[in-house]
C-alpha positions in Angstrom: 108.8 111.1 86.9 106.5 109.3 89.5 108.0 107.7 92.9 107.0 104.8 93.8 106.9 104.1 97.8 105.6 100.8 99.7 106.0 99.8 103.3 105.1 96.0 104.8 104.4 96.1 108.0 103.3 93.1 110.2 101.2 92.4 113.7 100.8 89.4 115.7 99.0 90.4 118.3 99.4 85.9 119.0 95.3 84.7 119.6 93.6 88.2 118.9 95.4 88.5 115.2 92.2 86.7 113.5 89.8 89.1 115.7 91.8 91.7 114.9 92.5 91.7 110.7 88.6 90.7 110.7 88.0 93.6 111.7 90.5 96.6 109.6 90.6 94.1 107.2 86.4 94.6 106.1 87.5 98.7 106.6 89.8 98.2 103.7 87.3 96.4 101.7 84.9 98.9 102.0 87.3 101.9 100.8 87.0 102.1 96.9 88.2 105.3 96.5 91.5 104.6 99.1 95.1 106.4 97.1 96.8 104.1 98.0 97.0 100.1 97.3 96.6 97.4 99.7 96.7 94.5 100.6 96.2 92.0 103.3 96.3 89.1 104.3 96.0 86.9 107.4 98.4 83.4 108.2 100.2 83.4 111.4 100.1 87.1 111.5 98.8 89.7 109.9 100.9 90.8 106.6 99.9 94.3 105.9 101.4 95.6 102.4 101.0 99.6 101.6 102.5 101.1 97.6 101.1 104.7 96.8 102.9 107.5 94.8 102.4 109.8 97.2 104.2 109.4 100.7 101.8 111.7 102.5 99.0 109.2 101.3 100.9 106.4 102.1 102.2 108.0 105.7 98.1 109.1 106.3 97.0 105.6 105.5 99.5 103.6 107.9 98.5 106.0 110.2 94.6 104.9 110.0 95.7 101.7 109.5 97.3 101.4 112.8 95.3 103.3 114.4 92.3 100.0 113.6 95.0 97.8 114.4 95.1 99.0 118.6 91.6 100.4 118.6 90.5 96.5 117.6 93.6 95.7 119.8 91.8 97.3 123.1 88.5 96.7 122.4 89.2 92.9 122.6 91.3 93.3 125.8 88.7 95.5 127.2 85.6 92.4 126.5 88.7 90.0 127.5 89.3 91.3 130.9 85.0 91.9 132.3 
């Protein structure tokens, strides 16, 4: 029996949302060996859906994605405040 795990998160960073999306989606598009199924969409906010048969893969991908979002946001903030 295989389990299927999934998570869906949304991110709204106001005027920085599109820049963050462009940054993290590039990473997602160029990682063909990703053991999870990760989809990202941009509307008024970033919607990220992750699916995996292994919870450890899902957790690792989610943690990496959240760290990338935070790093992107922090970088944009540091430039805006310069």
